[in-house]
N, C-alpha and C positions, 0 to 999 in steps of 0.2 A: 140102093146106092152104096158103093164101097167108100171107105174113108180115103181122104186125100192124103197122099204121102208127100212130105216135104223134106228138104235137106237142111232145114233150119236147125241150128244148134241152140238149145236153151241158153239164155244168158244168166250170168251171176253178177252180183255187184261186189267188186273188190274195193275195199277202203284202204287208202294209203294215208297213214297219219304221220305227219312231220312233227317231231317233238323239238321245241326250241327253248333253250335256257335264256329267256328274255332278260334276266337280271344281269347276265355277263356278256351278252353278244354285241351290244351297241357299237363298240369301236373296233370290232375284229374285222380282219380281212377275210375274203372268201376262202383263202387257203387255210385259215385257222378254224373253219366251221366244224370239223369233225368233233372237236371237244365240246361244242355247244349245241349242235344240231344233229339229230339222227332219226331213224325210223323205228327205233326200239330193237334193232338188231344186235346180235352179239358184237361186242366191241372189237373183235378181231376182223369184222367185215366193215370195210370203209364205206362211206356214203357213195363213193364212185362205183364200188363193186356191188352195192345193194341191188338185187334183182328181184322184181316181182314177177312171178309166173302167172300168166294169163291165158285164157282160151279165146278163140274167135267168138265174137258177139258179147264178150264180157263188158259190163259197164264198170268204169273206174271213177272213184270219187276221191279227190285229194283234199285233205283237211289239215289244218295246223293247230297245234295245242302248245301252250306254254308249259314246259315241264317244271319251271321254277315258281310260277305264280298263276296257276290256271284260273283262279277266281277273279283276278284283276287284269291280267294281260291277255291281249288278243293277237293271234297270228293270222295274217291275211295271205292266202295263196293267191297270187296275182296272175301268173302265167305258167303254162306248160308249153315248152318250145322244143320241137324236133331238132336234134343235133346231127345225128348220123345213123347209119345202119338201115334197116328196112323200115319203111313207114307202115306202122300197124294201127295207129290211132286215126280217128275220123277226121282230124284236122292237124295241120302242121303247127298251128298256134292255137291254144285254148286259153281263153281269158275269163277272169272272174273277179269278184270283189273280196270274197272271204274263202269260199270253197270253189272247186272246179270239178266239173263232170266231163268225162270223155267216154268213148266207146272204141273197143278193138273191133274194127270192121274190115280188116284185110290182113293177109299174111298166111303163113303156113307154119307148121311145127318147126321150132328151132329158130325162127326169125327173131331178131333182137332189135329193139329201138332204143337208142341212147338219146336222152332228153334232159332238159333243164327244168327245174322247178324254181320259179322266182317268187320270193316272199318278202314281206316286211312285217313289223309288229308295232303295236301300241301298248305301252305298259303304264302302270300307275306311277312309277318313279323312273322308268327307263324306256323311252320310246326311240324309234329310229325311222327316219324317212328314207333311209338307204334301202335299196332293193338288193337283197342277198340272193344267191342262187347256189343250188347243188345239182349234181348230175347223176342220177341213178339210171337203171336199165329196166326195160320191160322185155320179157321173153315169152313167146307162145309155146305152150306145151301141148 
């Protein structure tokens, strides 16, 4: 018997970590988030221009971390929502309580999905029930 050939592309897990300065963010507007929220990218790259390169079949895990008080504050990633571009994720809206998992299950090289990450946080001395959001990009390579 000869081996079965498939067109399956092996998947990789990509972790997107959202760093939130929970000590200073509570009363800020979404437009002020760059100073307090980022993905660990170079400061010259805005959150709106932050692009994660992914491949078809990649699994993506979104997690949040307090950059100011990681031992006492918790960041909750609540939703990942498609905004525009090519739909490359397995759902238009992904929901979770603390972390969210998704999969790149469609698209071709160069396709870009613009999406929003909705999050909130609970801190020892500074919590917010407000749902903040930022809008990065996924691009298939």
